[in-house]
Residue frames as qw, qx, qy, qz and C-alpha x, y, z in Angstrom:
[[0.000, 0.889, 0.457, 0.000, 0.00, 0.00, 0.00],
 [0.386, 0.627, -0.032, 0.676, 1.25, 3.46, -0.84],
 [0.468, -0.628, -0.352, 0.513, 2.54, 5.88, 1.78],
 [0.256, 0.847, 0.161, 0.436, 2.41, 9.66, 1.36],
 [0.553, -0.806, -0.034, 0.209, 4.50, 10.40, 4.39],
 [0.662, -0.170, 0.272, 0.677, 7.74, 10.56, 2.43],
 [0.082, 0.641, -0.142, -0.749, 8.77, 13.54, 0.36],
 [0.558, 0.400, 0.668, 0.286, 7.48, 13.55, -3.17],
 [0.168, 0.183, 0.328, 0.911, 7.16, 15.93, -6.10],
 [0.254, 0.250, 0.382, -0.853, 4.67, 18.57, -5.13],
 [0.148, 0.539, 0.773, -0.299, -3.55, 21.21, -0.40],
 [0.162, 0.101, -0.353, -0.916, -5.90, 23.29, -2.92],
 [0.573, 0.311, 0.758, -0.019, -13.34, 24.30, -8.06],
 [0.496, 0.689, 0.314, 0.425, -14.19, 26.27, -11.64],
 [0.410, 0.080, -0.102, 0.903, -12.13, 29.45, -11.88],
 [0.049, -0.811, -0.465, 0.352, -13.64, 32.48, -10.18],
 [0.312, 0.905, 0.073, 0.281, -13.50, 35.99, -11.61],
 [0.551, 0.367, -0.350, 0.663, -10.18, 37.69, -11.11],
 [0.247, -0.605, 0.208, -0.728, -11.68, 39.96, -8.44],
 [0.870, -0.405, -0.048, -0.277, -12.91, 36.97, -6.41],
 [0.889, 0.059, -0.254, 0.377, -9.55, 35.24, -6.53],
 [0.280, 0.513, -0.289, 0.759, -7.80, 38.49, -5.58],
 [0.527, -0.589, 0.114, -0.602, -10.17, 38.85, -2.63],
 [0.959, -0.246, -0.137, -0.026, -9.54, 35.30, -1.52],
 [0.741, 0.239, -0.286, 0.558, -5.77, 35.83, -1.74],
 [0.043, 0.569, -0.250, 0.782, -5.88, 39.12, 0.20],
 [0.574, -0.450, 0.235, -0.642, -8.31, 38.02, 2.90],
 [0.854, 0.001, -0.514, -0.077, -7.43, 34.35, 3.04],
 [0.481, -0.682, 0.433, -0.340, -6.54, 32.75, 6.38],
 [0.985, -0.147, 0.036, -0.082, -5.33, 29.27, 6.00],
 [0.880, -0.217, 0.205, 0.370, -2.14, 27.52, 5.12],
 [0.121, -0.863, 0.227, 0.434, 1.10, 28.97, 3.80],
 [0.314, 0.654, -0.570, -0.386, 2.38, 27.05, 0.78],
 [0.983, 0.114, -0.024, -0.140, 2.57, 23.73, -1.01],
 [0.557, -0.589, 0.541, 0.222, 5.60, 21.58, -0.47],
 [0.848, 0.519, 0.028, 0.104, 7.91, 20.84, -3.40],
 [0.754, -0.414, 0.114, 0.497, 11.64, 20.36, -3.15],
 [0.548, 0.104, 0.313, 0.768, 12.92, 22.18, -6.25],
 [0.089, 0.684, 0.354, 0.631, 10.53, 24.98, -7.33],
 [0.060, 0.233, -0.372, 0.896, 10.38, 28.18, -5.22],
 [0.006, -0.404, -0.812, 0.422, 7.79, 28.30, -2.44],
 [0.006, -0.660, -0.553, -0.510, 4.43, 29.81, -3.27],
 [0.036, -0.381, 0.230, -0.895, 3.52, 33.16, -1.71],
 [0.059, -0.264, -0.835, 0.479, 1.64, 33.01, 1.57],
 [0.282, -0.473, -0.441, -0.708, -2.07, 33.76, 1.59],
 [0.259, -0.281, -0.726, 0.572, -3.35, 35.07, 4.92],
 [0.225, -0.572, -0.274, -0.740, -6.24, 37.10, 6.32],
 [0.266, -0.318, 0.536, -0.735, -7.63, 38.15, 9.70],
 [0.026, 0.156, 0.977, -0.143, -9.49, 35.35, 11.49],
 [0.250, 0.539, 0.691, -0.412, -13.19, 35.11, 10.71],
 [0.312, 0.634, -0.115, -0.698, -13.08, 37.18, 7.52],
 [0.740, 0.310, 0.586, 0.115, -14.29, 35.54, 4.32],
 [0.328, 0.002, 0.479, 0.814, -13.11, 36.38, 0.80],
 [0.312, 0.496, 0.181, -0.790, -15.11, 39.25, -0.71],
 [0.195, 0.079, -0.772, -0.600, -17.06, 37.30, -3.28],
 [0.716, -0.126, -0.076, -0.682, -20.69, 36.26, -3.70],
 [0.099, -0.208, 0.954, -0.192, -21.30, 33.08, -1.74],
 [0.701, -0.113, -0.407, -0.574, -23.86, 30.40, -2.39],
 [0.620, -0.369, 0.570, -0.393, -25.10, 27.83, 0.08],
 [0.065, 0.185, -0.962, -0.189, -24.25, 24.16, -0.47],
 [0.171, 0.312, 0.918, -0.177, -27.26, 22.07, -1.32],
 [0.333, 0.548, 0.201, -0.741, -29.15, 24.81, -3.15],
 [0.399, 0.397, -0.586, -0.583, -28.68, 23.14, -6.53],
 [0.926, 0.037, 0.176, -0.331, -30.68, 20.07, -7.55],
 [0.440, -0.437, 0.740, 0.259, -28.24, 17.16, -7.89],
 [0.549, 0.401, -0.547, -0.489, -27.75, 15.70, -11.32],
 [0.962, -0.071, -0.125, -0.232, -28.53, 11.98, -11.67],
 [0.764, 0.295, -0.448, 0.358, -24.83, 11.09, -11.58],
 [0.050, 0.499, -0.477, 0.722, -24.45, 13.09, -8.37],
 [0.774, -0.437, -0.114, -0.445, -26.99, 11.09, -6.42],
 [0.229, -0.584, 0.735, -0.257, -25.17, 9.62, -3.40],
 [0.551, 0.074, -0.823, -0.117, -24.64, 5.90, -3.34],
 [0.767, -0.529, -0.292, -0.218, -26.29, 3.83, -0.64],
 [0.328, -0.764, 0.493, -0.256, -24.52, 3.95, 2.70],
 [0.995, -0.002, -0.064, 0.078, -22.07, 1.12, 2.43],
 [0.483, 0.639, -0.429, 0.418, -18.36, 0.49, 2.53],
 [0.674, -0.142, -0.541, 0.483, -16.14, 0.54, 5.58],
 [0.336, -0.921, -0.122, -0.154, -16.68, 2.65, 8.69],
 [0.572, 0.411, -0.383, 0.597, -13.41, 4.34, 9.68],
 [0.093, -0.325, 0.478, -0.811, -14.72, 5.86, 12.93],
 [0.341, -0.297, -0.892, 0.012, -16.65, 3.73, 15.39],
 [0.323, -0.697, -0.234, -0.596, -18.11, 6.70, 17.24],
 [0.768, -0.625, -0.131, -0.037, -16.61, 5.54, 20.52],
 [0.711, -0.502, 0.241, 0.429, -12.81, 5.37, 20.28],
 [0.216, 0.826, -0.380, -0.355, -9.84, 6.53, 18.23],
 [0.766, -0.084, 0.614, 0.170, -9.15, 2.99, 17.07],
 [0.673, 0.457, 0.419, 0.404, -7.21, 3.21, 13.81],
 [0.192, 0.898, 0.069, 0.389, -6.41, 6.91, 14.30],
 [0.586, -0.278, -0.284, 0.706, -3.84, 9.08, 16.01],
 [0.030, -0.933, -0.161, 0.321, -3.82, 12.74, 16.95],
 [0.652, 0.621, 0.035, 0.433, -1.97, 14.54, 14.15],
 [0.608, -0.515, -0.119, 0.593, 1.25, 15.98, 15.63],
 [0.348, 0.813, 0.184, 0.428, 1.02, 19.45, 14.07],
 [0.407, 0.009, -0.341, 0.847, 2.35, 21.16, 17.17],
 [0.153, 0.056, 0.253, -0.954, 0.05, 23.18, 19.42],
 [0.386, -0.261, -0.719, -0.516, -2.93, 21.05, 18.42],
 [0.503, -0.346, 0.247, -0.753, -6.06, 21.10, 20.57],
 [0.444, -0.102, 0.824, -0.335, -7.82, 18.33, 22.46],
 [0.420, -0.004, -0.745, -0.517, -9.50, 15.47, 20.60],
 [0.421, -0.018, 0.642, -0.640, -12.80, 14.50, 22.22],
 [0.266, -0.153, -0.859, -0.409, -15.24, 11.70, 21.41],
 [0.234, 0.207, 0.591, -0.743, -18.79, 12.45, 22.49],
 [0.601, 0.458, 0.386, -0.529, -22.24, 11.32, 21.33],
 [0.786, 0.357, 0.464, 0.198, -20.77, 9.51, 18.33],
 [0.359, 0.925, -0.037, 0.118, -18.83, 12.59, 17.25],
 [0.746, -0.068, -0.048, 0.660, -15.11, 13.16, 16.87],
 [0.044, -0.986, -0.160, -0.004, -14.58, 16.70, 18.14],
 [0.654, 0.241, -0.072, 0.713, -11.49, 18.72, 17.19],
 [0.287, -0.890, -0.237, 0.262, -10.95, 21.45, 19.75],
 [0.385, 0.844, -0.138, 0.347, -8.98, 24.53, 18.83],
 [0.800, -0.345, -0.167, 0.462, -5.52, 24.57, 20.35],
 [0.289, -0.781, 0.111, 0.543, -2.67, 27.02, 20.79],
 [0.296, -0.213, 0.634, 0.682, -1.45, 26.23, 17.27],
 [0.374, 0.250, -0.320, -0.834, -3.18, 26.60, 13.91],
 [0.643, 0.082, -0.622, -0.440, -4.25, 23.01, 13.25],
 [0.505, -0.197, 0.748, -0.384, -5.96, 20.20, 15.10],
 [0.742, 0.274, -0.366, -0.490, -6.74, 16.89, 13.45],
 [0.781, -0.223, 0.576, -0.093, -6.52, 13.12, 13.28],
 [0.351, 0.546, -0.670, -0.360, -4.57, 10.84, 10.94],
 [0.967, 0.012, -0.018, -0.255, -5.44, 7.29, 9.93],
 [0.130, -0.661, 0.739, -0.015, -2.79, 4.79, 11.00],
 [0.765, -0.057, 0.609, -0.203, -4.39, 1.38, 10.47],
 [0.070, -0.303, 0.774, 0.551, -3.55, 1.14, 6.76],
 [0.313, 0.302, 0.899, 0.046, -5.57, -0.88, 4.28],
 [0.339, 0.731, 0.261, -0.531, -6.99, 2.10, 2.37],
 [0.689, 0.476, 0.402, 0.370, -7.08, 2.34, -1.45],
 [0.252, -0.506, 0.128, 0.815, -5.18, 5.06, -3.27],
 [0.198, 0.152, -0.512, -0.822, -7.36, 5.09, -6.39],
 [0.473, -0.215, -0.671, -0.529, -10.98, 4.36, -7.39],
 [0.309, -0.368, -0.774, 0.412, -12.66, 4.94, -4.06],
 [0.202, -0.677, -0.251, -0.661, -15.17, 7.22, -2.38],
 [0.287, -0.123, -0.637, 0.705, -15.04, 8.82, 1.08],
 [0.291, -0.672, -0.376, -0.568, -18.05, 10.23, 2.91],
 [0.366, -0.237, -0.607, 0.665, -18.39, 12.01, 6.22],
 [0.153, -0.882, -0.364, -0.258, -20.39, 14.67, 8.02],
 [0.496, 0.000, -0.265, 0.827, -18.63, 17.75, 9.35],
 [0.187, -0.903, -0.369, -0.115, -19.67, 20.77, 11.42],
 [0.314, 0.395, -0.290, 0.813, -17.92, 24.00, 12.26],
 [0.449, -0.613, -0.608, 0.228, -18.84, 24.30, 15.93],
 [0.214, -0.926, -0.069, 0.304, -17.00, 27.54, 16.55],
 [0.471, -0.374, 0.417, 0.681, -14.48, 29.67, 14.70],
 [0.440, 0.766, 0.062, -0.465, -14.23, 31.10, 11.22],
 [0.185, 0.592, -0.683, -0.386, -12.04, 28.94, 9.02],
 [0.640, 0.152, -0.661, -0.362, -11.91, 25.47, 7.54],
 [0.670, -0.311, 0.484, -0.469, -13.65, 22.78, 9.53],
 [0.926, 0.098, 0.363, 0.018, -12.82, 19.95, 7.15],
 [0.216, 0.738, -0.588, -0.251, -9.37, 19.72, 5.67],
 [0.940, 0.007, 0.319, -0.117, -9.62, 16.20, 4.25],
 [0.074, 0.659, -0.695, -0.277, -6.26, 14.84, 3.10],
 [0.905, 0.159, 0.334, -0.211, -6.49, 11.77, 0.89],
 [0.488, -0.314, 0.669, 0.464, -4.27, 9.53, -1.30],
 [0.676, 0.668, -0.012, -0.312, -4.07, 9.83, -5.08],
 [0.835, 0.410, -0.320, 0.182, -1.85, 7.09, -6.49],
 [0.757, -0.071, -0.347, 0.549, 1.58, 7.65, -4.92],
 [0.150, 0.230, -0.203, 0.940, 0.92, 11.13, -3.55],
 [0.100, -0.578, -0.726, 0.358, -1.74, 13.00, -1.60],
 [0.018, -0.444, -0.270, -0.854, -4.10, 15.95, -2.00],
 [0.047, -0.314, -0.671, 0.670, -6.44, 17.87, 0.33],
 [0.110, -0.641, -0.570, -0.502, -10.05, 18.97, 0.03],
 [0.141, -0.082, -0.410, 0.898, -10.52, 22.23, 1.94],
 [0.196, -0.651, -0.657, -0.326, -14.05, 23.11, 3.12],
 [0.318, -0.907, -0.272, -0.043, -14.62, 26.57, 4.57],
 [0.696, -0.214, -0.030, 0.685, -11.07, 27.89, 4.37],
 [0.313, 0.227, 0.140, 0.911, -9.49, 31.29, 3.85],
 [0.176, -0.076, 0.200, -0.961, -11.78, 33.11, 6.25],
 [0.449, 0.141, 0.682, -0.560, -14.67, 30.65, 6.25],
 [0.678, 0.499, 0.235, -0.487, -16.09, 30.25, 2.74],
 [0.370, 0.613, -0.598, -0.362, -13.52, 28.86, 0.32],
 [0.898, -0.007, 0.432, -0.085, -13.70, 25.32, -1.07],
 [0.566, 0.711, -0.390, -0.146, -11.08, 23.73, -3.27],
 [0.976, -0.040, -0.046, 0.208, -8.23, 21.26, -3.71],
 [0.066, -0.883, 0.465, -0.005, -4.66, 21.78, -2.53],
 [0.049, 0.722, -0.235, -0.649, -2.48, 21.48, -4.53],
 [0.792, 0.502, 0.308, 0.162, -2.34, 21.31, -8.34],
 [0.604, 0.526, -0.022, 0.598, 1.05, 22.26, -9.80],
 [0.429, -0.077, -0.410, 0.801, 2.02, 23.76, -6.44],
 [0.222, -0.311, -0.081, -0.921, -1.07, 26.02, -6.44],
 [0.047, 0.149, 0.852, -0.500, -3.36, 25.69, -3.41],
 [0.110, 0.587, 0.802, -0.018, -7.14, 25.83, -3.06],
 [0.043, 0.825, 0.220, -0.519, -7.16, 29.64, -3.23],
 [0.025, 0.697, -0.423, -0.578, -5.07, 29.76, -6.39],
 [0.125, -0.080, 0.886, 0.439, -6.21, 27.08, -8.83],
 [0.360, -0.114, -0.511, -0.772, -9.26, 26.32, -10.95],
 [0.414, -0.362, -0.835, 0.021, -11.00, 24.35, -8.19],
 [0.060, -0.087, -0.419, 0.902, -11.59, 27.48, -6.09],
 [0.268, -0.561, -0.611, -0.490, -15.22, 28.05, -5.13],
 [0.074, -0.174, 0.439, -0.878, -16.89, 30.37, -2.62],
 [0.472, -0.441, -0.715, -0.267, -19.74, 28.96, -0.54],
 [0.347, -0.560, 0.255, -0.707, -21.59, 30.06, 2.57],
 [0.580, -0.124, -0.786, 0.175, -21.25, 27.86, 5.65],
 [0.487, -0.684, 0.011, -0.543, -23.14, 28.23, 8.91],
 [0.054, 0.353, -0.817, 0.452, -21.69, 27.33, 12.27],
 [0.408, -0.002, 0.759, -0.508, -23.37, 24.55, 14.25],
 [0.797, 0.371, 0.035, -0.475, -24.79, 22.92, 11.13],
 [0.677, -0.162, 0.684, 0.220, -23.87, 19.49, 9.79],
 [0.496, 0.636, -0.345, -0.479, -22.70, 19.24, 6.16],
 [0.914, 0.054, 0.399, 0.054, -22.53, 15.98, 4.23],
 [0.121, 0.773, -0.520, -0.343, -19.24, 15.76, 2.35],
 [0.919, 0.133, 0.369, 0.046, -18.42, 13.18, -0.28],
 [0.028, 0.746, -0.547, -0.379, -15.14, 12.78, -2.18],
 [0.931, 0.249, 0.266, -0.012, -14.53, 10.50, -5.16],
 [0.115, -0.700, 0.596, 0.376, -11.10, 9.66, -6.60],
 [0.893, 0.327, 0.309, -0.018, -10.90, 7.86, -9.96],
 [0.729, 0.031, 0.331, 0.599, -8.28, 7.41, -12.67],
 [0.325, 0.499, 0.327, 0.734, -9.29, 10.59, -14.46],
 [0.197, -0.712, -0.161, -0.654, -11.06, 12.75, -11.90],
 [0.228, -0.175, -0.680, 0.675, -11.21, 14.08, -8.38],
 [0.288, -0.528, -0.425, -0.677, -14.79, 15.03, -7.50],
 [0.140, -0.154, -0.707, 0.676, -16.53, 16.29, -4.38],
 [0.303, -0.591, -0.524, -0.534, -20.06, 17.03, -3.23],
 [0.015, -0.017, -0.593, 0.805, -21.44, 18.97, -0.28],
 [0.448, 0.336, 0.545, -0.624, -25.03, 18.18, 0.62],
 [0.640, 0.400, 0.649, 0.092, -25.42, 16.49, -2.80],
 [0.385, 0.914, -0.012, -0.126, -24.34, 19.59, -4.78],
 [0.856, 0.142, 0.047, 0.495, -21.15, 19.00, -6.75],
 [0.178, -0.962, 0.082, 0.191, -18.45, 21.46, -5.75],
 [0.210, -0.622, 0.654, 0.377, -15.36, 19.86, -7.34],
 [0.879, 0.389, 0.274, -0.028, -15.06, 18.30, -10.78],
 [0.040, -0.838, 0.477, 0.263, -11.36, 18.26, -11.58],
 [0.949, 0.285, 0.023, 0.133, -9.28, 16.36, -14.12],
 [0.442, -0.776, 0.314, 0.321, -5.68, 16.66, -12.94],
 [0.758, 0.628, -0.176, 0.035, -4.20, 14.89, -15.97],
 [0.789, 0.205, -0.295, 0.498, -0.43, 15.10, -15.82],
 [0.101, -0.805, 0.188, -0.554, -0.38, 17.93, -13.31],
 [0.384, 0.152, -0.751, 0.516, 1.54, 17.48, -10.08],
 [0.605, -0.631, -0.314, -0.371, -0.64, 16.79, -7.04],
 [0.440, 0.134, -0.614, 0.641, 0.51, 17.52, -3.51],
 [0.406, -0.784, -0.463, 0.076, -0.49, 18.87, -0.11],
 [0.023, 0.871, -0.215, 0.440, 0.55, 22.07, 1.56],
 [0.456, 0.313, -0.700, 0.451, 3.41, 21.58, 3.96],
 [0.345, -0.359, 0.440, -0.747, 1.32, 22.48, 7.03],
 [0.847, -0.082, 0.191, -0.489, -0.81, 19.35, 6.69],
 [0.478, 0.424, -0.767, -0.060, 1.87, 16.80, 5.87],
 [0.147, -0.174, 0.867, -0.443, 1.09, 15.15, 9.21],
 [0.708, 0.201, 0.277, -0.617, -2.40, 14.34, 7.87],
 [0.604, 0.432, -0.581, -0.333, -0.96, 12.02, 5.22],
 [0.069, 0.081, 0.736, 0.669, -1.89, 9.59, 3.85],
 [0.307, -0.557, -0.613, -0.469, -5.44, 10.08, 5.13],
 [0.285, -0.325, -0.576, 0.694, -6.65, 12.50, 7.77],
 [0.065, -0.813, -0.433, -0.383, -8.99, 15.33, 8.69],
 [0.421, -0.191, -0.309, 0.831, -7.97, 18.64, 10.23],
 [0.019, -0.914, -0.391, -0.107, -9.43, 22.03, 11.20],
 [0.464, 0.299, -0.100, 0.828, -7.67, 25.41, 11.06],
 [0.018, 0.065, -0.340, 0.938, -8.11, 27.74, 14.07],
 [0.611, -0.164, -0.241, -0.736, -11.60, 26.32, 14.41],
 [0.421, -0.095, 0.826, -0.364, -13.52, 23.89, 16.61],
 [0.561, 0.187, -0.547, -0.592, -14.99, 21.17, 14.40],
 [0.661, -0.086, 0.667, -0.333, -17.02, 17.98, 14.81],
 [0.379, 0.312, -0.746, -0.449, -16.95, 14.91, 12.55],
 [0.653, -0.018, 0.669, -0.355, -19.07, 11.77, 12.30],
 [0.831, 0.400, 0.353, -0.156, -19.97, 8.90, 9.97],
 [0.099, 0.719, -0.586, -0.360, -16.56, 8.68, 8.30],
 [0.864, 0.140, 0.481, -0.054, -16.70, 5.92, 5.68],
 [0.104, 0.578, -0.622, -0.518, -14.77, 4.71, 2.65],
 [0.830, 0.232, 0.486, -0.144, -15.77, 2.34, -0.14],
 [0.327, -0.226, 0.671, 0.626, -14.00, 1.05, -3.25],
 [0.555, 0.522, -0.003, -0.648, -15.50, 1.83, -6.66]]
């Protein structure tokens, strides 16, 4: 089985208008650059906590799903038993908050550092042709409440939900460009204390994602380099993290396609 923990050639939906991307870059709050040994580091994108990019935001789930977007029946393998951290470890980001399990939820408390999360350690996960589903909630805070890092062949990528001040969705990274700086960037409105159903599909040609049955990512990486941002390397090969935010997770499942 592949491992993304080692260094590899270099976290990041349709392109937004130039003004929206500029707003996201100016007011963004999340991570600071994709890792890649040879090319120069990408410029940092930061913003004050709780501020979203200045762009029109739509709510997930407002679009009627296309037939192909209809979620599959709940099947596959449960990765979280709702009671213990069996198969997981606390991601050692440094300054991470407390991990709590309560009422079938995996709660990521905000710590002294930027990130808190969990990383899968039990192995046995596919790196191609699979689908992941989970429910996530931003309990408190104003940034991403689901930074889902996942394997793609012999490397990893990250799906960011609610980043850069609370509303950005996208994949990090394509060709060293993160979720705020590539064609997967999308601005959505997220409410605190509300559960969102998130589904990610990885196939030979595409990386796709849905939130509440509305498709938010439909990417064809082709020959482009896929990687994660250096801040979330500890989430590899599979993990979920939150940035300066208290988040709750439940019903984490994976199934082969």
